[in-house]
FISE-712945 format. One record per residue (C-alpha): chain; residue in one letter; x, y, z; residue number from 0. Coordinates in nm, 3 decimals, decimal comma. Each point is the difference from the previous one (the first is absolute). Example, Ala and Ser with C-alpha at 12.3 -4.5 7.8 and 13.67 -1.06 7.14 Angstrom:
{'A' 'A' {1,230 -0,450 0,780} 0},
{'A' 'S' {0,137 0,344 -0,066} 1},
REM end
This chain:
{'A' 'X' {-4,379 -17,444 -1,069} 0},
{'A' 'X' {0,331 0,163 0,081} 1},
{'A' 'X' {0,072 0,359 0,081} 2},
{'A' 'X' {0,239 0,029 -0,295} 3},
{'A' 'X' {-0,304 0,043 -0,225} 4},
{'A' 'X' {-0,130 0,295 0,199} 5},
{'A' 'X' {0,279 0,249 -0,066} 6},
{'A' 'X' {0,057 0,126 -0,349} 7},
{'A' 'X' {0,371 -0,007 -0,081} 8},
{'A' 'X' {0,127 0,015 -0,360} 9},
{'A' 'X' {-0,318 -0,158 -0,137} 10},
{'A' 'X' {-0,221 0,102 -0,287} 11},
{'A' 'X' {-0,345 0,151 0,042} 12},
{'A' 'X' {-0,249 -0,217 -0,186} 13},
{'A' 'X' {-0,227 0,289 -0,096} 14},
{'A' 'X' {0,258 0,240 -0,142} 15},
{'A' 'X' {0,289 -0,224 -0,099} 16},
{'A' 'X' {0,244 0,239 0,169} 17},
{'A' 'X' {0,218 -0,092 0,301} 18},
{'A' 'X' {-0,202 0,027 0,321} 19},
{'A' 'X' {0,108 0,233 0,276} 20},
{'A' 'X' {0,206 -0,135 0,287} 21},
{'A' 'X' {-0,141 0,008 0,350} 22},
{'A' 'X' {-0,300 -0,131 0,191} 23},
{'A' 'X' {-0,325 -0,083 -0,172} 24},
{'A' 'X' {-0,337 0,069 0,157} 25},
{'A' 'X' {-0,040 -0,369 0,083} 26},
{'A' 'X' {0,330 -0,002 0,192} 27},
{'A' 'X' {-0,105 0,298 0,210} 28},
{'A' 'X' {-0,342 -0,157 0,054} 29},
{'A' 'X' {0,161 -0,323 0,126} 30},
{'A' 'X' {0,204 0,201 0,251} 31},
{'A' 'X' {-0,324 0,157 0,123} 32},
{'A' 'X' {-0,182 -0,334 0,016} 33},
{'A' 'X' {0,279 -0,160 0,205} 34},
{'A' 'X' {0,015 0,299 0,235} 35},
{'A' 'X' {-0,379 -0,016 0,038} 36},
{'A' 'X' {0,019 -0,369 0,091} 37},
{'A' 'X' {0,267 0,073 0,261} 38},
{'A' 'X' {-0,209 0,285 0,142} 39},
{'A' 'X' {-0,322 -0,199 0,016} 40},
{'A' 'X' {0,175 -0,299 0,158} 41},
{'A' 'X' {0,109 0,227 0,282} 42},
{'A' 'X' {-0,340 0,175 0,024} 43},
{'A' 'X' {-0,190 -0,329 0,025} 44},
{'A' 'X' {0,216 -0,274 0,152} 45},
{'A' 'X' {0,264 0,192 0,199} 46},
{'A' 'X' {-0,246 0,260 0,126} 47},
{'A' 'X' {-0,229 -0,272 0,131} 48},
{'A' 'X' {0,301 -0,166 0,166} 49},
{'A' 'X' {0,085 0,332 0,166} 50},
{'A' 'X' {-0,354 0,045 0,125} 51},
{'A' 'X' {-0,001 -0,357 0,134} 52},
{'A' 'X' {0,327 0,075 0,181} 53},
{'A' 'X' {-0,155 0,298 0,183} 54},
{'A' 'X' {0,120 0,291 -0,210} 55},
{'A' 'X' {-0,311 0,212 0,065} 56},
{'A' 'X' {0,013 -0,050 0,375} 57},
{'A' 'X' {0,369 0,094 -0,001} 58},
{'A' 'X' {-0,075 0,330 -0,174} 59},
{'A' 'X' {-0,160 0,151 0,313} 60},
{'A' 'X' {0,335 0,140 0,110} 61},
{'A' 'X' {0,350 0,057 -0,135} 62},
{'A' 'X' {0,153 -0,228 0,261} 63},
{'A' 'X' {-0,228 -0,295 -0,076} 64},
{'A' 'X' {0,051 0,053 -0,374} 65},
{'A' 'X' {0,378 0,003 0,041} 66},
{'A' 'X' {-0,020 -0,326 0,199} 67},
{'A' 'X' {-0,227 -0,155 -0,264} 68},
{'A' 'X' {0,232 0,095 -0,281} 69},
{'A' 'X' {0,300 -0,142 0,191} 70},
{'A' 'X' {-0,180 -0,332 0,028} 71},
{'A' 'X' {-0,128 -0,008 -0,359} 72},
{'A' 'X' {0,274 0,184 -0,185} 73},
{'A' 'X' {0,015 -0,225 -0,307} 74},
{'A' 'X' {-0,378 0,012 -0,052} 75},
{'A' 'X' {-0,013 0,376 0,054} 76},
{'A' 'X' {0,291 0,084 -0,231} 77},
{'A' 'X' {-0,119 -0,243 -0,268} 78},
{'A' 'X' {-0,348 0,150 0,002} 79},
{'A' 'X' {0,109 0,361 -0,043} 80},
{'A' 'X' {0,273 -0,085 -0,251} 81},
{'A' 'X' {-0,250 -0,189 -0,216} 82},
{'A' 'X' {-0,257 0,282 0,024} 83},
{'A' 'X' {0,259 0,254 -0,110} 84},
{'A' 'X' {0,097 -0,218 -0,297} 85},
{'A' 'X' {-0,369 -0,015 -0,079} 86},
{'A' 'X' {-0,007 0,378 -0,051} 87},
{'A' 'X' {0,161 -0,064 -0,340} 88},
{'A' 'X' {-0,323 -0,137 -0,143} 89},
{'A' 'X' {-0,269 0,268 -0,007} 90},
{'A' 'X' {0,195 0,281 -0,173} 91},
{'A' 'X' {0,108 -0,246 -0,268} 92},
{'A' 'X' {-0,357 -0,114 -0,060} 93},
{'A' 'X' {-0,102 0,368 -0,025} 94},
{'A' 'X' {0,284 0,065 -0,243} 95},
{'A' 'X' {-0,099 -0,295 -0,217} 96},
{'A' 'X' {-0,365 0,101 0,018} 97},
{'A' 'X' {0,093 0,339 -0,149} 98},
{'A' 'X' {0,210 -0,175 -0,266} 99},
{'A' 'X' {-0,287 -0,237 -0,079} 100},
{'A' 'X' {-0,244 0,291 -0,023} 101},
{'A' 'X' {0,226 0,171 -0,253} 102},
{'A' 'X' {0,036 -0,309 -0,220} 103},
{'A' 'X' {-0,327 -0,191 0,032} 104},
{'A' 'X' {-0,228 -0,017 -0,303} 105},
{'A' 'X' {-0,315 -0,023 0,210} 106},
{'A' 'X' {-0,015 0,201 0,321} 107},
{'A' 'X' {-0,353 -0,114 0,079} 108},
{'A' 'X' {0,106 -0,366 -0,001} 109},
{'A' 'X' {0,304 0,089 0,209} 110},
{'A' 'X' {-0,214 0,175 0,263} 111},
{'A' 'X' {-0,260 -0,279 -0,003} 112},
{'A' 'X' {0,273 -0,260 0,051} 113},
{'A' 'X' {0,135 0,189 0,303} 114},
{'A' 'X' {-0,351 0,027 0,149} 115},
{'A' 'X' {-0,075 -0,368 -0,066} 116},
{'A' 'X' {0,315 -0,118 0,176} 117},
{'A' 'X' {-0,066 0,244 0,283} 118},
{'A' 'X' {-0,326 -0,186 0,059} 119},
{'A' 'X' {0,161 -0,343 -0,043} 120},
{'A' 'X' {0,284 0,084 0,239} 121},
{'A' 'X' {-0,209 0,147 0,280} 122},
{'A' 'X' {-0,100 -0,325 0,176} 123},
{'A' 'X' {0,355 -0,148 0,004} 124},
{'A' 'X' {0,129 0,345 0,103} 125},
{'A' 'X' {-0,239 0,017 0,296} 126},
{'A' 'X' {0,077 -0,356 0,105} 127},
{'A' 'X' {0,375 0,058 -0,022} 128},
{'A' 'X' {0,011 0,324 0,198} 129},
{'A' 'X' {-0,307 -0,018 0,224} 130},
{'A' 'X' {-0,095 -0,367 0,016} 131},
{'A' 'X' {-0,353 0,082 -0,124} 132},
{'A' 'X' {-0,168 -0,048 -0,337} 133},
{'A' 'X' {-0,125 0,360 0,005} 134},
{'A' 'X' {0,163 0,297 0,171} 135},
{'A' 'X' {-0,149 0,335 -0,101} 136},
{'A' 'X' {0,270 0,224 0,149} 137},
{'A' 'X' {0,290 -0,100 -0,224} 138},
{'A' 'X' {-0,007 -0,074 -0,376} 139},
{'A' 'X' {0,269 -0,147 -0,223} 140},
{'A' 'X' {0,244 0,198 -0,211} 141},
{'A' 'X' {-0,171 -0,079 -0,331} 142},
{'A' 'X' {-0,274 0,246 0,099} 143},
{'A' 'X' {0,267 0,267 0,044} 144},
{'A' 'X' {0,151 -0,080 -0,340} 145},
{'A' 'X' {-0,348 0,004 -0,157} 146},
{'A' 'X' {-0,075 0,345 0,143} 147},
{'A' 'X' {0,342 0,121 -0,117} 148},
{'A' 'X' {-0,089 -0,129 -0,346} 149},
{'A' 'X' {-0,328 0,193 0,008} 150},
{'A' 'X' {0,191 0,315 0,099} 151},
{'A' 'X' {0,234 -0,036 -0,299} 152},
{'A' 'X' {-0,296 -0,058 -0,232} 153},
{'A' 'X' {-0,152 0,322 0,133} 154},
{'A' 'X' {0,328 0,190 -0,053} 155},
{'A' 'X' {0,017 -0,119 -0,362} 156},
{'A' 'X' {-0,365 0,088 -0,066} 157},
{'A' 'X' {0,029 0,345 0,156} 158},
{'A' 'X' {0,315 0,081 -0,199} 159},
{'A' 'X' {-0,202 -0,051 -0,318} 160},
{'A' 'X' {-0,304 0,201 0,107} 161},
{'A' 'X' {0,123 0,292 0,217} 162},
{'A' 'X' {0,108 0,254 -0,260} 163},
{'A' 'X' {-0,121 0,321 0,158} 164},
{'A' 'X' {-0,328 0,186 0,040} 165},
{'A' 'X' {-0,272 -0,129 0,233} 166},
{'A' 'X' {0,159 -0,346 0,052} 167},
{'A' 'X' {0,318 0,171 0,125} 168},
{'A' 'X' {-0,194 0,218 0,244} 169},
{'A' 'X' {-0,191 -0,304 0,127} 170},
{'A' 'X' {0,329 -0,185 0,035} 171},
{'A' 'X' {0,150 0,276 0,216} 172},
{'A' 'X' {-0,309 0,024 0,221} 173},
{'A' 'X' {-0,026 -0,377 0,042} 174},
{'A' 'X' {0,374 -0,027 0,060} 175},
{'A' 'X' {-0,010 0,259 0,277} 176},
{'A' 'X' {-0,301 -0,161 0,168} 177},
{'A' 'X' {0,112 -0,363 -0,020} 178},
{'A' 'X' {0,364 0,079 0,083} 179},
{'A' 'X' {-0,111 0,208 0,294} 180},
{'A' 'X' {-0,230 -0,274 0,124} 181},
{'A' 'X' {0,243 -0,291 -0,037} 182},
{'A' 'X' {0,313 0,187 0,107} 183},
{'A' 'X' {-0,183 0,148 0,297} 184},
{'A' 'X' {-0,099 -0,346 0,120} 185},
{'A' 'X' {0,343 -0,146 -0,076} 186},
{'A' 'X' {0,195 0,251 0,208} 187},
{'A' 'X' {-0,261 0,037 0,275} 188},
{'A' 'X' {0,178 -0,213 0,259} 189},
{'A' 'X' {0,338 0,162 -0,067} 190},
{'A' 'X' {-0,134 0,354 0,020} 191},
{'A' 'X' {-0,211 -0,079 0,306} 192},
{'A' 'X' {0,300 -0,145 0,184} 193},
{'A' 'X' {0,212 0,305 -0,089} 194},
{'A' 'X' {-0,258 0,266 0,085} 195},
{'A' 'X' {-0,172 -0,159 0,299} 196},
{'A' 'X' {0,262 0,123 0,255} 197},
{'A' 'X' {-0,048 0,359 -0,124} 198},
{'A' 'X' {-0,368 0,006 -0,097} 199},
{'A' 'X' {-0,140 -0,262 0,235} 200},
{'A' 'X' {-0,304 0,196 0,122} 201},
{'A' 'X' {-0,084 0,130 -0,347} 202},
{'A' 'X' {0,024 -0,348 -0,155} 203},
{'A' 'X' {-0,218 -0,139 0,279} 204},
{'A' 'X' {-0,260 0,270 -0,068} 205},
{'A' 'X' {0,002 -0,063 -0,374} 206},
{'A' 'X' {-0,037 -0,374 0,047} 207},
{'A' 'X' {0,140 -0,261 -0,236} 208},
{'A' 'X' {-0,236 0,081 -0,291} 209},
{'A' 'X' {0,044 0,372 0,045} 210},
{'A' 'X' {0,377 -0,047 -0,007} 211},
{'A' 'X' {-0,029 -0,213 -0,314} 212},
{'A' 'X' {-0,213 0,263 -0,169} 213},
{'A' 'X' {0,250 0,275 0,078} 214},
{'A' 'X' {0,290 -0,215 -0,121} 215},
{'A' 'X' {-0,180 -0,099 -0,320} 216},
{'A' 'X' {-0,101 0,359 -0,073} 217},
{'A' 'X' {0,351 0,133 0,049} 218},
{'A' 'X' {0,151 -0,276 -0,216} 219},
{'A' 'X' {-0,257 0,055 -0,276} 220},
{'A' 'X' {0,065 0,376 0,002} 221},
{'A' 'X' {0,375 -0,050 -0,025} 222},
{'A' 'X' {-0,047 -0,250 -0,285} 223},
{'A' 'X' {-0,226 0,245 -0,187} 224},
{'A' 'X' {0,264 0,272 0,040} 225},
{'A' 'X' {0,266 -0,233 -0,142} 226},
{'A' 'X' {-0,224 -0,073 -0,300} 227},
{'A' 'X' {-0,040 0,376 -0,052} 228},
{'A' 'X' {0,378 0,043 -0,004} 229},
{'A' 'X' {0,042 -0,292 -0,242} 230},
{'A' 'X' {-0,264 0,142 -0,234} 231},
{'A' 'X' {0,178 0,338 0,004} 232},
{'A' 'X' {0,342 -0,149 -0,070} 233},
{'A' 'X' {-0,109 -0,267 -0,250} 234},
{'A' 'X' {-0,366 -0,018 -0,103} 235},
{'A' 'X' {-0,346 -0,069 0,138} 236},
{'A' 'X' {-0,004 -0,325 -0,197} 237},
{'A' 'X' {0,316 -0,119 0,173} 238},
{'A' 'X' {-0,127 0,097 0,345} 239},
{'A' 'X' {-0,336 -0,161 -0,076} 240},
{'A' 'X' {0,166 -0,326 -0,105} 241},
{'A' 'X' {0,203 -0,011 0,321} 242},
{'A' 'X' {-0,316 0,067 0,200} 243},
{'A' 'X' {-0,190 -0,275 -0,180} 244},
{'A' 'X' {0,287 -0,245 0,049} 245},
{'A' 'X' {0,013 0,081 0,371} 246},
{'A' 'X' {-0,375 -0,057 0,023} 247},
{'A' 'X' {0,035 -0,346 -0,155} 248},
{'A' 'X' {0,295 -0,080 0,226} 249},
{'A' 'X' {-0,179 0,113 0,317} 250},
{'A' 'X' {-0,312 -0,201 -0,086} 251},
{'A' 'X' {0,191 -0,323 -0,068} 252},
{'A' 'X' {0,225 0,048 0,303} 253},
{'A' 'X' {-0,305 0,065 0,218} 254},
{'A' 'X' {-0,162 -0,316 -0,137} 255},
{'A' 'X' {0,311 -0,198 0,098} 256},
{'A' 'X' {-0,010 0,149 0,350} 257},
{'A' 'X' {-0,371 -0,071 0,042} 258},
{'A' 'X' {0,042 -0,358 -0,125} 259},
{'A' 'X' {0,308 -0,033 0,225} 260},
{'A' 'X' {0,209 -0,161 -0,272} 261},
{'A' 'X' {0,360 -0,102 0,051} 262},
{'A' 'X' {0,207 0,324 -0,015} 263},
{'A' 'X' {-0,326 0,199 -0,023} 264},
{'A' 'X' {-0,010 0,346 -0,153} 265},
{'A' 'X' {0,378 0,039 0,020} 266},
{'A' 'X' {0,031 -0,303 -0,225} 267},
{'A' 'X' {-0,218 0,166 -0,264} 268},
{'A' 'X' {0,200 0,325 0,035} 269},
{'A' 'X' {0,319 -0,202 -0,047} 270},
{'A' 'X' {-0,136 -0,136 -0,329} 271},
{'A' 'X' {-0,099 0,350 -0,111} 272},
{'A' 'X' {0,345 0,138 0,076} 273},
{'A' 'X' {0,163 -0,282 -0,193} 274},
{'A' 'X' {-0,236 0,073 -0,290} 275},
{'A' 'X' {0,100 0,367 0,006} 276},
{'A' 'X' {0,368 -0,097 -0,041} 277},
{'A' 'X' {-0,068 -0,296 -0,232} 278},
{'A' 'X' {0,240 0,121 -0,271} 279},
{'A' 'X' {0,294 -0,036 0,244} 280},
{'A' 'X' {-0,002 -0,344 0,172} 281},
{'A' 'X' {0,250 0,089 0,273} 282},
{'A' 'X' {-0,179 0,325 0,086} 283},
{'A' 'X' {-0,329 -0,188 -0,006} 284},
{'A' 'X' {0,122 -0,257 0,251} 285},
{'A' 'X' {0,167 0,269 0,211} 286},
{'A' 'X' {-0,322 0,200 0,025} 287},
{'A' 'X' {-0,192 -0,311 0,104} 288},
{'A' 'X' {0,254 -0,098 0,265} 289},
{'A' 'X' {0,000 0,351 0,147} 290},
{'A' 'X' {-0,380 -0,005 0,023} 291},
{'A' 'X' {-0,005 -0,339 0,172} 292},
{'A' 'X' {0,276 0,097 0,242} 293},
{'A' 'X' {-0,197 0,307 0,103} 294},
{'A' 'X' {-0,282 -0,240 0,086} 295},
{'A' 'X' {0,223 -0,237 0,198} 296},
{'A' 'X' {0,375 0,021 0,061} 297},
{'A' 'X' {0,024 -0,381 -0,030} 298},
{'A' 'X' {-0,076 0,043 -0,371} 299},
{'A' 'X' {0,345 0,160 -0,041} 300},
{'A' 'X' {0,156 -0,332 -0,102} 301},
{'A' 'X' {-0,199 0,031 -0,324} 302},
{'A' 'X' {0,263 0,250 -0,118} 303},
{'A' 'X' {0,224 -0,301 -0,070} 304},
{'A' 'X' {-0,229 -0,081 -0,293} 305},
{'A' 'X' {0,143 0,304 -0,175} 306},
{'A' 'X' {0,295 -0,226 -0,089} 307},
{'A' 'X' {-0,185 -0,250 -0,223} 308},
{'A' 'X' {-0,236 0,271 -0,133} 309},
{'A' 'X' {0,301 0,206 -0,106} 310},
{'A' 'X' {0,098 -0,301 -0,213} 311},
{'A' 'X' {-0,350 -0,050 -0,142} 312},
{'A' 'X' {0,023 -0,038 -0,378} 313},
{'A' 'X' {-0,365 0,061 -0,078} 314},
{'A' 'X' {-0,061 -0,356 -0,120} 315},
{'A' 'X' {-0,273 -0,223 0,139} 316},
{'A' 'X' {0,208 -0,318 0,008} 317},
{'A' 'X' {-0,189 -0,318 0,088} 318},
{'A' 'X' {-0,377 0,030 0,014} 319},
{'A' 'X' {-0,061 -0,037 0,376} 320},
{'A' 'X' {-0,331 0,186 -0,002} 321},
{'A' 'X' {-0,228 -0,288 0,096} 322},
{'A' 'X' {0,267 -0,167 0,213} 323},
{'A' 'X' {0,005 0,307 0,219} 324},
{'A' 'X' {-0,378 0,028 0,013} 325},
{'A' 'X' {-0,033 -0,365 0,101} 326},
{'A' 'X' {0,296 0,007 0,237} 327},
{'A' 'X' {-0,154 0,266 0,222} 328},
{'A' 'X' {-0,311 -0,188 0,124} 329},
{'A' 'X' {0,168 -0,342 -0,022} 330},
{'A' 'X' {0,299 0,086 0,220} 331},
{'A' 'X' {-0,228 0,166 0,256} 332},
{'A' 'X' {-0,215 -0,311 0,014} 333},
{'A' 'X' {0,306 -0,222 0,039} 334},
{'A' 'X' {0,141 0,216 0,278} 335},
{'A' 'X' {-0,327 -0,032 0,191} 336},
{'A' 'X' {0,005 -0,377 -0,047} 337},
{'A' 'X' {0,353 -0,005 0,143} 338},
{'A' 'X' {-0,124 0,202 0,297} 339},
{'A' 'X' {-0,276 -0,255 0,050} 340},
{'A' 'X' {0,246 -0,288 -0,017} 341},
{'A' 'X' {0,217 0,172 0,263} 342},
{'A' 'X' {-0,298 0,064 0,226} 343},
{'A' 'X' {0,027 0,376 -0,051} 344},
{'A' 'X' {-0,323 0,067 -0,190} 345},
REM end
């Protein structure tokens, strides 16, 4: 297989008989993501173990010892972080293609079931590769995140068909305010606490952590309810209710990702939701996802480079790499762990 078959240039579309669009097909973009994922996971498994073996953690106790360690292991250190930054290309592309697949699949139930099945299949090789154990409850593979993102999109589609006004709209606004308040309150708790603690230290101590959470959740829910009121006045109750219902579905799936401690967690599900919201404009969709991920972690900023191939996306599937990707994920993780074992790093 050569890469010349992956890009559509002056060819004819078999389905329509008309000349196909120039640019990158979905399979080309997926291959870029798969290669970047392999580079990332090679660093996260093999190179990271090499760094730990070389005393990286001990060196991190002070800036001076870390500077000395880096000076003595410069190639390993630079290679590791360069490969991890290249690896940031992968997740937003997989989210983008998930949204594309959701829009074009003929059977969403089978699509979701397939994601869940491979999440289960991939978990043991994932745990071995990253933790050296067959079961590690505190970190789950990215297929679970994609599966929850898929469930969120299914909910958005269902709600769009059933929230037309009346009681469902009112319920949507109430649920949206409550769930958004709850999830947003928990999500920003650490940030707000760190900002307010110097000024409200004694008060925060008196309230306690759960009291502080309750205040934060209540304030956030009240603000969200006020926003829904303004939206209903400017547009309609049905529109505000739909937004509230969508936010409820998003908060529940994001919370599930956080509780399961999946790769990228709730922010990964929110990334998928944002891409879904801008699904009609591929570049805007990818841009929204990259912004969300960068807010989570500044190292994700290299993902913005994927705007280049996505801007050239021609909307065609290209080669059918669906099952190749599904199989590649657990297989490459298993192989990386075997390499670690062969190198005495497991």
